[in-house]
C-alpha distance (Angstrom), angle and dihedral (degrees) to the residues before:
residue distance angle dihedral
M1 . . .
K2 3.86 . .
K3 3.75 130.6 .
I4 3.80 113.4 -145.3
D5 3.79 121.5 -160.1
V6 3.79 116.8 -168.4
I7 3.79 129.4 -170.1
I8 3.77 113.8 -166.0
K9 3.92 141.6 159.6
P10 3.84 109.2 -83.4
F11 3.72 96.1 -120.0
K12 3.77 91.5 59.6
L13 3.86 96.7 60.1
E14 3.80 96.7 97.9
D15 3.82 93.1 48.3
V16 3.79 91.2 49.1
K17 3.83 93.1 47.3
D18 3.78 92.8 48.8
A19 3.84 91.8 48.8
L20 3.86 92.0 49.2
V21 3.77 91.8 49.1
E22 3.78 89.4 49.5
A23 3.83 88.4 51.1
G24 3.87 89.6 54.0
I25 3.77 98.5 -101.0
T26 3.76 111.0 127.7
G27 3.78 107.4 160.8
M28 3.74 122.7 74.4
T29 3.91 139.8 136.4
V30 3.86 117.3 -133.7
S31 3.83 123.0 -157.7
D32 3.85 132.5 179.1
V33 3.78 107.9 -126.0
K34 3.81 139.1 168.1
G35 3.75 126.3 -138.0
Y36 3.77 147.0 123.7
G37 3.76 138.5 -139.2
R38 3.84 126.9 164.7
Q39 3.76 87.4 -17.9
Q40 3.88 90.3 72.9
G41 3.76 96.5 -164.0
H42 3.79 123.2 -91.2
S43 3.79 143.8 -112.1
E44 3.76 124.0 -98.7
L45 3.86 133.2 -174.6
Y46 3.76 118.7 -131.1
R47 3.78 120.4 177.4
G48 3.71 93.0 -23.0
A49 3.75 95.5 -48.7
E50 3.82 123.8 105.3
Y51 3.72 119.7 -139.8
V52 3.82 135.3 172.6
V53 3.86 122.3 -115.8
D54 3.74 101.7 -151.7
F55 3.86 99.2 174.3
L56 3.80 114.7 53.5
P57 3.85 121.6 -158.8
K58 3.86 112.0 -101.0
I59 3.76 137.6 165.7
K60 3.73 123.4 -119.4
I61 3.81 118.9 -155.1
E62 3.80 120.0 -169.2
M63 3.80 124.1 -168.8
V64 3.72 143.0 161.7
V65 3.73 119.1 -141.9
S66 3.83 138.9 167.3
E67 3.77 117.9 -97.3
E68 3.85 89.5 -105.9
M69 3.85 92.0 58.0
V70 3.83 98.6 50.9
D71 3.84 95.7 89.0
A72 3.82 91.0 46.1
A73 3.75 90.8 49.6
I74 3.79 94.1 48.8
S75 3.85 92.9 47.4
A76 3.78 91.7 48.3
I77 3.87 91.1 49.2
T78 3.82 97.6 43.6
E79 3.88 93.5 47.7
S80 3.75 95.2 46.3
A81 3.91 100.0 38.9
K82 3.84 99.3 42.7
T83 3.84 116.4 108.1
G84 3.88 94.3 160.2
K85 3.80 89.9 -120.1
I86 3.78 130.4 111.3
G87 3.82 113.2 -87.4
D88 3.83 96.9 39.2
G89 3.79 87.5 135.3
K90 3.78 144.3 -128.5
I91 3.79 141.8 -80.6
F92 3.79 120.2 -145.3
V93 3.80 119.9 -167.1
S94 3.83 119.9 -168.0
S95 3.87 134.7 170.2
L96 3.77 116.8 -104.8
D97 3.81 121.5 -152.3
D98 3.80 100.4 -158.3
V99 3.72 146.3 -9.2
V100 3.76 126.3 -159.3
R101 3.86 125.9 -165.6
I102 3.70 105.1 -141.8
R103 3.76 96.9 -150.9
T104 3.71 98.2 53.1
E105 3.80 102.5 17.3
E106 3.75 90.1 -127.4
R107 3.82 114.2 157.5
G108 3.88 139.4 -151.6
S109 3.78 119.1 -0.2
E110 3.74 91.2 -11.7
A111 3.78 88.8 68.0
I112 3.79 96.0 52.4
């Protein structure tokens, strides 16, 4: 099992969700987050004063998939989230030791 964490631009959430569902991945957790990478934020003007916005709004998607589904998930995410501009986001894939479904107490891939 693998855990996939994805950081994307907020306006790409529906496209990514639809692509993941089409790829057969239906379970995910979505959070509003803020951050920056190479984009380094930007300057804005408010009432005549310039200020720097260091942390930009992003969306974080977390999901757990079987090893066989990792490549399909990555392809779906990259194709649907890409704009070709800086700040498109990142995908992090990590190994997962165990998963437990609380309601049924199923474990491992049965619990996904």
